[in-house]
Structure formats: C-alpha cells, structure tokens
N, CA, C and O atoms as a GROMACS GRO file, in nm:
protein
  524
    1UNK      N    1  16.054   1.554  11.035
    1UNK     CA    2  16.002   1.451  10.991
    1UNK      C    3  15.943   1.404  10.850
    1UNK      O    4  15.870   1.493  10.806
    2UNK      N    5  15.948   1.322  10.785
    2UNK     CA    6  15.898   1.319  10.660
    2UNK      C    7  15.723   1.304  10.677
    2UNK      O    8  15.674   1.279  10.787
    3UNK      N    9  15.653   1.321  10.576
    3UNK     CA   10  15.505   1.351  10.564
    3UNK      C   11  15.461   1.181  10.546
    3UNK      O   12  15.486   1.128  10.438
    4UNK      N   13  15.411   1.118  10.631
    4UNK     CA   14  15.343   0.988  10.585
    4UNK      C   15  15.204   1.014  10.582
    4UNK      O   16  15.151   1.067  10.680
    5UNK      N   17  15.119   0.973  10.455
    5UNK     CA   18  15.012   0.978  10.419
    5UNK      C   19  14.933   0.870  10.486
    5UNK      O   20  14.935   0.750  10.460
    6UNK      N   21  14.846   0.949  10.596
    6UNK     CA   22  14.768   0.802  10.685
    6UNK      C   23  14.587   0.883  10.682
    6UNK      O   24  14.500   0.853  10.764
    7UNK      N   25  14.575   0.948  10.609
    7UNK     CA   26  14.452   1.011  10.619
    7UNK      C   27  14.329   0.893  10.651
    7UNK      O   28  14.317   0.775  10.619
    8UNK      N   29  14.272   0.957  10.706
    8UNK     CA   30  14.121   0.839  10.755
    8UNK      C   31  14.054   0.869  10.642
    8UNK      O   32  14.058   0.964  10.563
    9UNK      N   33  13.964   0.728  10.654
    9UNK     CA   34  13.850   0.690  10.521
    9UNK      C   35  13.759   0.752  10.566
    9UNK      O   36  13.736   0.768  10.686
   10UNK      N   37  13.660   0.816  10.422
   10UNK     CA   38  13.574   0.880  10.441
   10UNK      C   39  13.418   0.796  10.491
   10UNK      O   40  13.362   0.706  10.429
   11UNK      N   41  13.377   0.855  10.613
   11UNK     CA   42  13.228   0.760  10.634
   11UNK      C   43  13.132   0.764  10.549
   11UNK      O   44  13.028   0.706  10.580
   12UNK      N   45  13.142   0.839  10.409
   12UNK     CA   46  13.016   0.797  10.344
   12UNK      C   47  13.086   0.692  10.249
   12UNK      O   48  13.010   0.619  10.187
   13UNK      N   49  13.234   0.674  10.227
   13UNK     CA   50  13.261   0.558  10.142
   13UNK      C   51  13.253   0.433  10.204
   13UNK      O   52  13.231   0.336  10.132
   14UNK      N   53  13.271   0.412  10.362
   14UNK     CA   54  13.236   0.307  10.407
   14UNK      C   55  13.109   0.260  10.448
   14UNK      O   56  13.081   0.143  10.475
   15UNK      N   57  13.056   0.327  10.449
   15UNK     CA   58  12.885   0.306  10.440
   15UNK      C   59  12.841   0.266  10.308
   15UNK      O   60  12.722   0.236  10.297
   16UNK      N   61  12.920   0.259  10.196
   16UNK     CA   62  12.878   0.210  10.094
   16UNK      C   63  12.901   0.089  10.095
   16UNK      O   64  12.829   0.023  10.019
   17UNK      N   65  12.980   0.032  10.157
   17UNK     CA   66  13.041  -0.130  10.162
   17UNK      C   67  12.998  -0.202  10.232
   17UNK      O   68  12.900  -0.166  10.298
   18UNK      N   69  13.045  -0.317  10.245
   18UNK     CA   70  12.966  -0.431  10.325
   18UNK      C   71  13.123  -0.457  10.454
   18UNK      O   72  13.128  -0.544  10.542
   19UNK      N   73  13.215  -0.369  10.429
   19UNK     CA   74  13.304  -0.394  10.499
   19UNK      C   75  13.326  -0.304  10.644
   19UNK      O   76  13.263  -0.199  10.640
   20UNK      N   77  13.385  -0.320  10.739
   20UNK     CA   78  13.372  -0.252  10.852
   20UNK      C   79  13.402  -0.116  10.854
   20UNK      O   80  13.418  -0.060  10.746
   21UNK      N   81  13.413  -0.055  10.954
   21UNK     CA   82  13.420   0.126  10.942
   21UNK      C   83  13.579   0.119  10.939
   21UNK      O   84  13.623   0.221  10.886
   22UNK      N   85  13.670   0.041  10.975
   22UNK     CA   86  13.813   0.096  11.029
   22UNK      C   87  13.851   0.028  10.885
   22UNK      O   88  13.805  -0.080  10.847
   23UNK      N   89  13.952   0.115  10.803
   23UNK     CA   90  14.038   0.098  10.703
   23UNK      C   91  14.142   0.051  10.768
   23UNK      O   92  14.138   0.014  10.885
   24UNK      N   93  14.276   0.048  10.669
   24UNK     CA   94  14.432   0.030  10.701
   24UNK      C   95  14.436   0.138  10.744
   24UNK      O   96  14.452   0.130  10.866
   25UNK      N   97  14.428   0.283  10.696
   25UNK     CA   98  14.464   0.399  10.726
   25UNK      C   99  14.418   0.434  10.860
   25UNK      O  100  14.496   0.490  10.938
   26UNK      N  101  14.324   0.411  10.887
   26UNK     CA  102  14.260   0.460  10.997
   26UNK      C  103  14.330   0.462  11.155
   26UNK      O  104  14.330   0.553  11.238
   27UNK      N  105  14.396   0.309  11.161
   27UNK     CA  106  14.471   0.292  11.304
   27UNK      C  107  14.616   0.390  11.324
   27UNK      O  108  14.671   0.434  11.425
   28UNK      N  109  14.649   0.403  11.171
   28UNK     CA  110  14.796   0.401  11.126
   28UNK      C  111  14.764   0.610  11.132
   28UNK      O  112  14.866   0.679  11.144
   29UNK      N  113  14.658   0.667  11.124
   29UNK     CA  114  14.621   0.802  11.154
   29UNK      C  115  14.606   0.834  11.300
   29UNK      O  116  14.645   0.942  11.345
   30UNK      N  117  14.551   0.741  11.372
   30UNK     CA  118  14.538   0.768  11.523
   30UNK      C  119  14.676   0.753  11.627
   30UNK      O  120  14.694   0.790  11.743
   31UNK      N  121  14.751   0.691  11.543
   31UNK     CA  122  14.848   0.641  11.628
   31UNK      C  123  14.971   0.777  11.562
   31UNK      O  124  15.069   0.797  11.634
   32UNK      N  125  14.960   0.856  11.440
   32UNK     CA  126  15.049   0.942  11.449
   32UNK      C  127  14.964   1.077  11.481
   32UNK      O  128  15.019   1.186  11.468
   33UNK      N  129  14.850   1.069  11.516
   33UNK     CA  130  14.811   1.191  11.530
   33UNK      C  131  14.847   1.171  11.737
   33UNK      O  132  14.847   1.264  11.818
   34UNK      N  133  14.862   1.085  11.753
   34UNK     CA  134  14.883   1.074  11.940
   34UNK      C  135  15.030   1.089  11.951
   34UNK      O  136  15.086   1.146  12.045
   35UNK      N  137  15.094   1.030  11.842
   35UNK     CA  138  15.249   1.100  11.825
   35UNK      C  139  15.261   1.256  11.855
   35UNK      O  140  15.300   1.320  11.952
   36UNK      N  141  15.205   1.293  11.719
   36UNK     CA  142  15.217   1.466  11.687
   36UNK      C  143  15.151   1.525  11.817
   36UNK      O  144  15.216   1.612  11.875
   37UNK      N  145  15.043   1.493  11.865
   37UNK     CA  146  14.962   1.595  11.966
   37UNK      C  147  15.113   1.574  12.105
   37UNK      O  148  15.183   1.671  12.135
   38UNK      N  149  15.129   1.468  12.151
   38UNK     CA  150  15.248   1.439  12.245
   38UNK      C  151  15.363   1.548  12.210
   38UNK      O  152  15.392   1.648  12.275
   39UNK      N  153  15.426   1.495  12.081
   39UNK     CA  154  15.527   1.628  12.068
   39UNK      C  155  15.497   1.758  12.089
   39UNK      O  156  15.569   1.826  12.161
   40UNK      N  157  15.397   1.803  12.033
   40UNK     CA  158  15.369   1.926  12.053
   40UNK      C  159  15.342   1.994  12.203
   40UNK      O  160  15.342   2.106  12.255
   41UNK      N  161  15.321   1.857  12.239
   41UNK     CA  162  15.253   1.948  12.405
   41UNK      C  163  15.410   1.960  12.496
   41UNK      O  164  15.440   2.044  12.581
   42UNK      N  165  15.495   1.840  12.440
   42UNK     CA  166  15.652   1.859  12.498
   42UNK      C  167  15.693   1.997  12.435
   42UNK      O  168  15.756   2.080  12.502
   43UNK      N  169  15.661   2.018  12.320
   43UNK     CA  170  15.729   2.142  12.260
   43UNK      C  171  15.726   2.280  12.360
   43UNK      O  172  15.808   2.367  12.391
   44UNK      N  173  15.547   2.237  12.402
   44UNK     CA  174  15.516   2.402  12.407
   44UNK      C  175  15.553   2.385  12.599
   44UNK      O  176  15.565   2.482  12.674
   45UNK      N  177  15.564   2.264  12.634
   45UNK     CA  178  15.624   2.273  12.781
   45UNK      C  179  15.732   2.324  12.785
   45UNK      O  180  15.752   2.416  12.865
   46UNK      N  181  15.831   2.279  12.699
   46UNK     CA  182  15.993   2.335  12.716
   46UNK      C  183  15.985   2.482  12.627
   46UNK      O  184  16.089   2.548  12.625
   47UNK      N  185  15.878   2.529  12.559
   47UNK     CA  186  15.925   2.629  12.503
   47UNK      C  187  15.852   2.744  12.591
   47UNK      O  188  15.879   2.863  12.574
   48UNK      N  189  15.752   2.698  12.693
   48UNK     CA  190  15.701   2.797  12.771
   48UNK      C  191  15.772   2.877  12.867
   48UNK      O  192  15.715   2.969  12.925
   49UNK      N  193  15.926   2.837  12.892
   49UNK     CA  194  16.049   2.922  12.936
   49UNK      C  195  16.140   3.001  12.887
   49UNK      O  196  16.239   3.053  12.939
   50UNK      N  197  16.081   3.007  12.744
   50UNK     CA  198  16.135   3.078  12.621
   50UNK      C  199  16.140   3.253  12.644
   50UNK      O  200  16.217   3.318  12.574
   51UNK      N  201  16.061   3.314  12.738
   51UNK     CA  202  16.058   3.441  12.721
   51UNK      C  203  16.010   3.517  12.828
   51UNK      O  204  15.975   3.634  12.809
   52UNK      N  205  16.004   3.444  12.985
   52UNK     CA  206  15.932   3.525  13.089
   52UNK      C  207  15.816   3.463  13.125
   52UNK      O  208  15.777   3.355  13.083
   53UNK      N  209  15.755   3.545  13.216
   53UNK     CA  210  15.624   3.504  13.240
   53UNK      C  211  15.523   3.510  13.189
   53UNK      O  212  15.424   3.441  13.212
   54UNK      N  213  15.543   3.641  13.071
   54UNK     CA  214  15.409   3.639  12.995
   54UNK      C  215  15.375   3.517  12.890
   54UNK      O  216  15.263   3.470  12.865
   55UNK      N  217  15.523   3.472  12.827
   55UNK     CA  218  15.492   3.353  12.768
   55UNK      C  219  15.467   3.246  12.829
   55UNK      O  220  15.393   3.163  12.777
   56UNK      N  221  15.523   3.225  12.954
   56UNK     CA  222  15.470   3.093  13.080
   56UNK      C  223  15.348   3.117  13.041
   56UNK      O  224  15.300   3.030  12.968
   57UNK      N  225  15.267   3.227  13.071
   57UNK     CA  226  15.158   3.209  13.112
   57UNK      C  227  15.043   3.170  13.010
   57UNK      O  228  14.937   3.114  13.039
   58UNK      N  229  15.091   3.215  12.868
   58UNK     CA  230  15.066   3.190  12.736
   58UNK      C  231  15.033   3.043  12.691
   58UNK      O  232  14.931   2.992  12.644
   59UNK      N  233  15.140   3.002  12.717
   59UNK     CA  234  15.177   2.883  12.690
   59UNK      C  235  15.126   2.798  12.783
   59UNK      O  236  15.121   2.683  12.740
   60UNK      N  237  15.087   2.810  12.889
   60UNK     CA  238  15.016   2.724  12.978
   60UNK      C  239  14.883   2.746  12.962
   60UNK      O  240  14.803   2.663  13.004
   61UNK      N  241  14.845   2.850  12.905
   61UNK     CA  242  14.674   2.852  12.886
   61UNK      C  243  14.660   2.818  12.731
   61UNK      O  244  14.544   2.829  12.692
   62UNK      N  245  14.733   2.788  12.656
   62UNK     CA  246  14.727   2.689  12.517
   62UNK      C  247  14.745   2.564  12.564
   62UNK      O  248  14.664   2.486  12.514
   63UNK      N  249  14.803   2.526  12.623
   63UNK     CA  250  14.818   2.380  12.689
   63UNK      C  251  14.688   2.325  12.732
   63UNK      O  252  14.646   2.216  12.695
   64UNK      N  253  14.632   2.400  12.805
   64UNK     CA  254  14.480   2.400  12.912
   64UNK      C  255  14.377   2.346  12.779
   64UNK      O  256  14.299   2.252  12.783
   65UNK      N  257  14.402   2.428  12.676
   65UNK     CA  258  14.273   2.480  12.561
   65UNK      C  259  14.327   2.378  12.510
   65UNK      O  260  14.251   2.288  12.546
   66UNK      N  261  14.439   2.315  12.429
   66UNK     CA  262  14.439   2.222  12.326
   66UNK      C  263  14.421   2.093  12.423
   66UNK      O  264  14.344   2.008  12.379
   67UNK      N  265  14.482   2.064  12.552
   67UNK     CA  266  14.429   1.950  12.630
   67UNK      C  267  14.284   1.916  12.674
   67UNK      O  268  14.239   1.802  12.690
   68UNK      N  269  14.199   2.066  12.696
   68UNK     CA  270  14.092   2.025  12.676
   68UNK      C  271  14.034   1.985  12.558
   68UNK      O  272  13.975   1.877  12.568
   69UNK      N  273  14.032   2.033  12.457
   69UNK     CA  274  13.995   2.016  12.326
   69UNK      C  275  14.003   1.840  12.233
   69UNK      O  276  13.943   1.769  12.152
   70UNK      N  277  14.120   1.846  12.316
   70UNK     CA  278  14.193   1.716  12.269
   70UNK      C  279  14.153   1.580  12.333
   70UNK      O  280  14.187   1.469  12.292
   71UNK      N  281  14.066   1.611  12.455
   71UNK     CA  282  14.008   1.533  12.538
   71UNK      C  283  13.852   1.511  12.457
   71UNK      O  284  13.798   1.405  12.426
   72UNK      N  285  13.815   1.620  12.442
   72UNK     CA  286  13.679   1.602  12.370
   72UNK      C  287  13.665   1.563  12.251
   72UNK      O  288  13.555   1.518  12.217
   73UNK      N  289  13.758   1.568  12.168
   73UNK     CA  290  13.800   1.464  12.063
   73UNK      C  291  13.824   1.329  12.096
   73UNK      O  292  13.799   1.256  12.000
   74UNK      N  293  13.856   1.280  12.179
   74UNK     CA  294  13.891   1.155  12.196
   74UNK      C  295  13.780   1.135  12.243
   74UNK      O  296  13.732   1.034  12.192
   75UNK      N  297  13.712   1.184  12.318
   75UNK     CA  298  13.597   1.142  12.380
   75UNK      C  299  13.468   1.086  12.243
   75UNK      O  300  13.357   1.038  12.265
   76UNK      N  301  13.511   1.106  12.148
   76UNK     CA  302  13.396   1.066  12.033
   76UNK      C  303  13.476   0.984  11.935
   76UNK      O  304  13.497   1.018  11.818
   77UNK      N  305  13.514   0.888  11.986
   77UNK     CA  306  13.631   0.824  11.940
   77UNK      C  307  13.560   0.689  11.904
   77UNK      O  308  13.548   0.630  11.797
   78UNK      N  309  13.517   0.660  12.031
   78UNK     CA  310  13.405   0.517  12.035
   78UNK      C  311  13.280   0.543  11.919
   78UNK      O  312  13.250   0.452  11.842
   79UNK      N  313  13.207   0.685  11.914
   79UNK     CA  314  13.148   0.697  11.833
   79UNK      C  315  13.184   0.708  11.697
   79UNK      O  316  13.094   0.676  11.619
   80UNK      N  317  13.288   0.742  11.647
   80UNK     CA  318  13.344   0.741  11.506
   80UNK      C  319  13.349   0.580  11.459
   80UNK      O  320  13.304   0.528  11.357
   81UNK      N  321  13.417   0.524  11.565
   81UNK     CA  322  13.455   0.358  11.531
   81UNK      C  323  13.300   0.315  11.503
   81UNK      O  324  13.258   0.272  11.396
   82UNK      N  325  13.247   0.330  11.588
   82UNK     CA  326  13.099   0.264  11.569
   82UNK      C  327  12.995   0.343  11.471
   82UNK      O  328  12.872   0.331  11.466
   83UNK      N  329  13.070   0.417  11.403
   83UNK     CA  330  12.960   0.499  11.268
   83UNK      C  331  12.864   0.568  11.314
   83UNK      O  332  12.762   0.567  11.245
   84UNK      N  333  12.862   0.645  11.435
   84UNK     CA  334  12.783   0.682  11.462
   84UNK      C  335  12.799   0.831  11.475
   84UNK      O  336  12.913   0.862  11.510
   85UNK      N  337  12.688   0.967  11.450
   85UNK     CA  338  12.736   1.070  11.433
   85UNK      C  339  12.836   1.155  11.516
   85UNK      O  340  12.803   1.159  11.635
   86UNK      N  341  12.938   1.216  11.490
   86UNK     CA  342  13.027   1.316  11.571
   86UNK      C  343  13.006   1.480  11.509
   86UNK      O  344  13.079   1.543  11.432
   87UNK      N  345  12.927   1.505  11.549
   87UNK     CA  346  12.917   1.627  11.481
   87UNK      C  347  13.009   1.747  11.512
   87UNK      O  348  13.017   1.833  11.425
   88UNK      N  349  13.073   1.761  11.613
   88UNK     CA  350  13.192   1.806  11.677
   88UNK      C  351  13.324   1.804  11.674
   88UNK      O  352  13.411   1.891  11.670
   89UNK      N  353  13.322   1.658  11.677
   89UNK     CA  354  13.479   1.599  11.630
   89UNK      C  355  13.577   1.688  11.577
   89UNK      O  356  13.678   1.719  11.640
   90UNK      N  357  13.543   1.739  11.436
   90UNK     CA  358  13.585   1.814  11.344
   90UNK      C  359  13.644   1.911  11.395
   90UNK      O  360  13.766   1.924  11.402
   91UNK      N  361  13.533   2.011  11.449
   91UNK     CA  362  13.607   2.154  11.506
   91UNK      C  363  13.716   2.162  11.664
   91UNK      O  364  13.802   2.244  11.695
   92UNK      N  365  13.653   2.016  11.753
   92UNK     CA  366  13.766   1.991  11.866
   92UNK      C  367  13.872   1.998  11.824
   92UNK      O  368  13.958   2.070  11.874
   93UNK      N  369  13.896   1.906  11.698
   93UNK     CA  370  14.038   1.866  11.625
   93UNK      C  371  14.101   1.997  11.565
   93UNK      O  372  14.222   2.001  11.590
   94UNK      N  373  14.057   2.105  11.494
   94UNK     CA  374  14.088   2.166  11.458
   94UNK      C  375  14.153   2.282  11.560
   94UNK      O  376  14.268   2.326  11.556
   95UNK      N  377  14.006   2.335  11.689
   95UNK     CA  378  14.072   2.410  11.796
   95UNK      C  379  14.205   2.392  11.859
   95UNK      O  380  14.262   2.484  11.919
   96UNK      N  381  14.261   2.253  11.841
   96UNK     CA  382  14.355   2.204  11.923
   96UNK      C  383  14.458   2.220  11.784
   96UNK      O  384  14.545   2.306  11.798
   97UNK      N  385  14.456   2.166  11.689
   97UNK     CA  386  14.584   2.242  11.595
   97UNK      C  387  14.608   2.364  11.582
   97UNK      O  388  14.721   2.412  11.586
   98UNK      N  389  14.464   2.452  11.558
   98UNK     CA  390  14.507   2.613  11.534
   98UNK      C  391  14.595   2.666  11.704
   98UNK      O  392  14.692   2.738  11.726
   99UNK      N  393  14.516   2.598  11.781
   99UNK     CA  394  14.604   2.652  11.928
   99UNK      C  395  14.722   2.653  11.869
   99UNK      O  396  14.780   2.752  11.824
  100UNK      N  397  14.779   2.477  11.871
  100UNK     CA  398  14.918   2.490  11.894
  100UNK      C  399  15.018   2.620  11.763
  100UNK      O  400  15.114   2.696  11.782
  101UNK      N  401  14.942   2.591  11.653
  101UNK     CA  402  14.982   2.658  11.525
  101UNK      C  403  15.007   2.826  11.584
  101UNK      O  404  15.104   2.893  11.547
  102UNK      N  405  14.931   2.861  11.654
  102UNK     CA  406  14.928   2.998  11.678
  102UNK      C  407  15.012   3.034  11.813
  102UNK      O  408  15.058   3.148  11.829
  103UNK      N  409  15.030   2.927  11.914
  103UNK     CA  410  15.134   2.934  11.965
  103UNK      C  411  15.275   2.896  11.903
  103UNK      O  412  15.370   2.901  11.981
  104UNK      N  413  15.297   2.861  11.777
  104UNK     CA  414  15.396   2.858  11.710
  104UNK      C  415  15.456   3.004  11.649
  104UNK      O  416  15.574   3.039  11.655
  105UNK      N  417  15.357   3.071  11.597
  105UNK     CA  418  15.344   3.185  11.554
  105UNK      C  419  15.412   3.311  11.637
  105UNK      O  420  15.483   3.402  11.595
  106UNK      N  421  15.361   3.278  11.787
  106UNK     CA  422  15.389   3.366  11.862
  106UNK      C  423  15.540   3.334  11.896
  106UNK      O  424  15.626   3.421  11.886
  107UNK      N  425  15.573   3.187  11.943
  107UNK     CA  426  15.732   3.193  11.965
  107UNK      C  427  15.823   3.218  11.869
  107UNK      O  428  15.942   3.214  11.899
  108UNK      N  429  15.775   3.256  11.712
  108UNK     CA  430  15.840   3.266  11.633
  108UNK      C  431  15.842   3.431  11.631
  108UNK      O  432  15.941   3.492  11.590
  109UNK      N  433  15.764   3.474  11.663
  109UNK     CA  434  15.757   3.641  11.686
  109UNK      C  435  15.849   3.656  11.777
  109UNK      O  436  15.946   3.722  11.740
  110UNK      N  437  15.850   3.611  11.900
  110UNK     CA  438  15.918   3.649  12.011
  110UNK      C  439  16.045   3.599  11.984
  110UNK      O  440  16.140   3.648  12.045
  111UNK      N  441  16.058   3.524  11.917
  111UNK     CA  442  16.203   3.471  11.890
  111UNK      C  443  16.310   3.577  11.807
  111UNK      O  444  16.426   3.614  11.826
  112UNK      N  445  16.171   3.612  11.670
  112UNK     CA  446  16.254   3.732  11.614
  112UNK      C  447  16.231   3.856  11.642
  112UNK      O  448  16.248   3.928  11.543
  113UNK      N  449  16.195   3.917  11.749
  113UNK     CA  450  16.230   4.003  11.824
  113UNK      C  451  16.309   4.032  11.938
  113UNK      O  452  16.326   4.140  11.994
  114UNK      N  453  16.363   3.901  11.967
  114UNK     CA  454  16.472   3.948  12.101
  114UNK      C  455  16.619   3.967  12.050
  114UNK      O  456  16.690   3.917  11.963
  115UNK      N  457  16.628   4.054  12.139
  115UNK     CA  458  16.751   4.156  12.123
  115UNK      C  459  16.842   4.023  12.064
  115UNK      O  460  16.836   4.012  11.942
  116UNK      N  461  16.912   3.938  12.123
  116UNK     CA  462  17.016   3.870  12.100
  116UNK      C  463  16.937   3.724  12.074
  116UNK      O  464  16.896   3.650  12.164
  117UNK      N  465  16.930   3.708  11.983
  117UNK     CA  466  16.830   3.589  11.896
  117UNK      C  467  16.936   3.471  11.901
  117UNK      O  468  16.884   3.361  11.920
  118UNK      N  469  17.074   3.469  11.887
  118UNK     CA  470  17.176   3.376  11.867
  118UNK      C  471  17.158   3.277  11.989
  118UNK      O  472  17.105   3.302  12.097
  119UNK      N  473  17.212   3.164  11.949
  119UNK     CA  474  17.286   3.041  12.080
  119UNK      C  475  17.409   3.085  12.123
  119UNK      O  476  17.502   3.087  12.042
  120UNK      N  477  17.420   3.108  12.196
  120UNK     CA  478  17.572   3.088  12.302
  120UNK      C  479  17.672   3.020  12.220
  120UNK      O  480  17.616   2.917  12.182
  121UNK      N  481  17.776   3.023  12.178
  121UNK     CA  482  17.853   2.956  12.154
  121UNK      C  483  17.910   2.813  12.225
  121UNK      O  484  17.965   2.720  12.165
  122UNK      N  485  17.885   2.821  12.354
  122UNK     CA  486  17.904   2.745  12.433
  122UNK      C  487  17.806   2.633  12.465
  122UNK      O  488  17.807   2.551  12.557
  123UNK      N  489  17.695   2.655  12.333
  123UNK     CA  490  17.599   2.539  12.337
  123UNK      C  491  17.636   2.503  12.167
  123UNK      O  492  17.537   2.469  12.102
  124UNK      N  493  17.734   2.508  12.112
  124UNK     CA  494  17.782   2.502  12.010
  124UNK      C  495  17.889   2.398  11.997
  124UNK      O  496  17.917   2.325  11.902
  125UNK      N  497  17.943   2.408  12.115
  125UNK     CA  498  18.028   2.389  12.178
  125UNK      C  499  18.184   2.449  12.126
  125UNK      O  500  18.282   2.375  12.121
  126UNK      N  501  18.189   2.603  12.085
  126UNK     CA  502  18.268   2.640  12.053
  126UNK      C  503  18.319   2.742  12.224
  126UNK      O  504  18.290   2.734  12.343
  127UNK      N  505  18.423   2.846  12.119
  127UNK     CA  506  18.507   2.936  12.263
  127UNK      C  507  18.349   3.026  12.288
  127UNK      O  508  18.265   3.035  12.198
  128UNK      N  509  18.332   3.084  12.424
  128UNK     CA  510  18.228   3.177  12.486
  128UNK      C  511  18.314   3.332  12.459
  128UNK      O  512  18.249   3.434  12.437
  129UNK      N  513  18.438   3.335  12.464
  129UNK     CA  514  18.479   3.446  12.452
  129UNK      C  515  18.444   3.525  12.309
  129UNK      O  516  18.454   3.471  12.199
  130UNK      N  517  18.401   3.658  12.332
  130UNK     CA  518  18.324   3.748  12.224
  130UNK      C  519  18.513   3.817  12.185
  130UNK      O  520  18.626   3.830  12.232
  131UNK      N  521  18.442   3.837  12.086
  131UNK     CA  522  18.586   3.947  11.998
  131UNK      C  523  18.554   4.102  11.990
  131UNK      O  524  18.634   4.179  11.938
   0.00000   0.00000   0.00000
C-alpha cells in the first residue's frame, strides 16, 4: 500500500486563523486511520490461529487492548473537532498502534522460529510430493 500523506493540521496553526478547525487533510486522515485500524484488526484476527493457544490468547489480549484504546481515542474526536483540549488522545493513539506493532514483532519472531516456515506447495498450486 503506498504511503499517502494525510497528516492532520496542528491545532495551534488553525487557532491563528479565522478558518474552521477542520482542513482538507483532516477527513482524509480520519478515513485512512479507520481503514488502517480495520485492516490490522482483521490481520490480528486471522493471525491469532498461527501458533496455537499461546499466540491466540496473546492475540485476543492485544485485540482487546487495541479496541479499548481505539474507542477511547474515538471518544475524544468530538472535542478535537470543537478545538477543545484532548490531553490523552495522543497517548491512546500510541498505545493502539504500538500494541499492534508489538503483535507484529511477536508474529514475526514466531514465524522465524517455526521449524517448517515455508508454505506448502499445494498452497502455491504445485506438486505436494516431497523429493
């Protein structure tokens, strides 16, 4: 997926002008955030089955933590749009994204340590016989 620059406007810059708080980048940032969060939650759901019970429990725990902090972030959006203080919003966002990134690191380590980390040939449409 290509990188799309959709950073949010700084509130301090918007406060200096007579324009409304929301700029053209802000809605795009919101849409891309929702698409990204939905994508990683789906990936975590499918990845939960990768290594048995321990990874499934870890994945479910990470999913719950990410969902809780994503909801907390979402609850601050009306205050953000009204240009009111949102002192914890950045922390909630970072806990969500770093939770997912840590999950990805644990998945990668698990894949690297797997004894047979190659995809079966039948998944690739080839012969299933071993030579």
